[in-house]
C-alpha positions in Angstrom: 2.6 -31.0 11.8 5.1 -29.6 14.2 6.4 -26.4 12.7 3.9 -24.3 10.8 4.8 -21.1 8.9 1.8 -18.8 8.0 2.2 -15.9 5.7 -0.1 -13.5 3.9 -0.9 -9.9 3.5 -2.5 -7.6 6.1 -6.1 -8.6 6.9 -5.6 -12.1 5.4 -6.3 -13.8 8.7 -2.9 -15.0 9.7 -3.2 -14.3 13.4 -6.7 -15.8 13.6 -5.7 -18.9 11.8 -2.6 -19.3 14.0 -4.7 -19.0 17.1 -7.2 -21.6 15.7 -4.4 -24.0 14.7 -2.7 -23.5 18.1 -5.9 -24.4 19.9 -6.5 -27.5 17.8 -2.9 -28.8 17.8 -1.5 -27.5 21.1 1.5 -26.0 19.2 2.8 -22.8 20.6 2.0 -19.7 18.5 4.5 -17.0 17.7 3.1 -13.7 16.4 5.7 -11.8 14.4 4.2 -8.5 15.6 5.3 -9.4 19.2 8.8 -9.6 17.8 8.6 -6.6 15.5 7.0 -4.2 18.0 7.4 -3.3 21.7 4.6 -1.6 23.7 3.5 1.8 22.2 4.3 0.8 18.6 8.0 1.1 19.1 9.9 -0.9 16.5 12.7 -3.2 17.7 16.1 -2.9 16.3 16.6 -5.2 13.3 19.3 -7.3 15.0 17.1 -7.8 18.1 14.2 -8.9 15.9 16.4 -11.4 14.0 17.8 -12.8 17.2 14.4 -13.3 18.6 13.1 -15.0 15.4 16.2 -17.3 15.3 15.5 -18.3 18.9 11.8 -19.0 18.1 12.8 -21.0 15.0 15.1 -23.3 17.0 12.3 -24.5 19.2 11.1 -28.1 18.6 7.6 -27.0 17.6 5.8 -23.8 16.6 3.3 -21.9 14.6 4.9 -18.7 13.4 2.6 -16.2 11.7 3.6 -13.1 9.9 6.1 -11.3 7.9 9.7 -10.5 8.8 10.7 -11.9 5.4 14.4 -11.5 6.3 13.9 -14.8 8.2 11.7 -16.6 5.7 14.7 -18.7 4.5 15.6 -20.1 7.9 11.9 -20.5 8.9 11.2 -22.3 5.7 14.2 -24.6 6.3 12.7 -25.9 9.5 9.0 -25.7 8.6 7.1 -28.9 7.9 4.0 -27.0 6.9 3.6 -23.7 5.0 0.3 -22.0 4.8 -0.1 -19.0 2.4 -3.2 -17.0 2.9 -3.9 -15.3 -0.5 -7.2 -13.6 0.3 -8.7 -11.0 -2.1 -7.9 -7.3 -1.4 -11.5 -6.2 -1.0 -12.1 -8.7 1.8 -8.8 -7.9 3.5 -9.7 -4.2 3.5 -13.1 -5.0 5.0 -11.4 -7.1 7.7 -8.9 -4.3 8.4 -11.8 -1.8 8.8 -13.8 -4.2 10.9 -10.7 -4.9 13.1 -10.3 -1.2 13.6 -13.9 -0.8 14.8 -13.7 -4.0 17.0 -10.5 -2.7 18.8 -11.5 0.9 19.0 -11.0 2.8 22.2 -7.4 1.9 22.7 -7.8 -1.9 23.0 -4.9 -4.0 21.8 -5.4 -7.1 19.7 -4.1 -10.4 21.3 -1.4 -10.7 18.6 0.2 -7.3 19.4 2.2 -6.2 22.4 0.4 -4.1 25.1 -0.3 -0.5 24.4 -0.5 -1.0 20.6 -4.0 0.2 19.8 -5.3 -0.7 16.3 -4.1 1.6 13.6 -6.0 2.2 10.4 -4.6 5.4 8.9 -3.9 6.8 5.5 -0.2 5.7 5.6 -1.1 2.1 6.4 -3.9 2.0 3.8 -1.4 3.4 1.2 1.1 0.7 2.1 -1.6 -2.1 1.8 -2.6 -0.7 -1.6 0.9 -0.1 -2.9 2.1 -3.5 -1.9 -1.0 -5.5 -2.9 0.7 -7.0 -6.0 4.4 -7.2 -4.9 3.5 -8.8 -1.5 1.1 -11.3 -3.2 3.8 -12.3 -5.6 6.4 -12.8 -2.8 4.1 -14.9 -0.6 2.9 -17.0 -3.5 6.5 -17.5 -4.6 7.3 -18.8 -1.1 5.0 -21.7 -1.8 7.1 -22.6 -4.8 10.3 -22.6 -2.7 9.2 -25.4 -0.3 10.9 -28.8 -0.6 9.0 -32.1 -1.2 9.0 -32.8 2.6 7.0 -29.6 3.3 3.2 -29.6 3.2 2.3 -26.5 1.3 -1.2 -25.1 1.5 -2.5 -22.0 -0.4 -5.8 -20.8 0.9 -7.6 -18.2 -1.2 -10.9 -17.7 0.6 -12.6 -17.9 4.0 -14.3 -21.1 2.7 -10.9 -22.7 1.9 -9.7 -21.8 5.4 -12.8 -23.4 7.0 -12.3 -26.5 4.9 -8.7 -26.7 5.9 -9.6 -26.5 9.6 -12.4 -29.0 9.1 -10.0 -31.4 7.5 -7.6 -30.9 10.4 -10.3 -31.6 12.9 -11.3 -34.8 11.0 -7.7 -36.0 10.8 -7.5 -35.6 7.0 -4.6 -33.2 7.3 -1.4 -35.2 7.7 0.6 -34.8 10.9 -2.4 -34.2 13.2 
């Protein structure tokens, strides 16, 4: 396991899993939100984001978590492990609300640039709700696009994530 791609919908646990995998494997973690946003929730220009992602993808090893689906093809071409987090909507909404409370008061999550306090507004919730089916289909389809040399893991519950990490710790996950 040298190049790990983690995808999933908001609140699925991508950032948390990436940090946990990074701590266990020593692989560098790249959070797409650091590429997508600059401080103060200012979105980077598309070409700058793509250039930053291409540079990250060229590295020898990485754990890249998050969207930016415009780079899925090149990320997938280099990944040796793809993890799809397909967590139920109700749990993801609970996690988003919990995260909002946890990072209240203007704190910034570790997977975001500075001065990007947690947002949990009607627009974001509407987007999560409106894309709950289409984004799920896209991330699950990604698992079907991997080649035979890519370890593909679809995790559908917190228990499955814990089991995956336990298997990694015990050496049952190839490449560790």
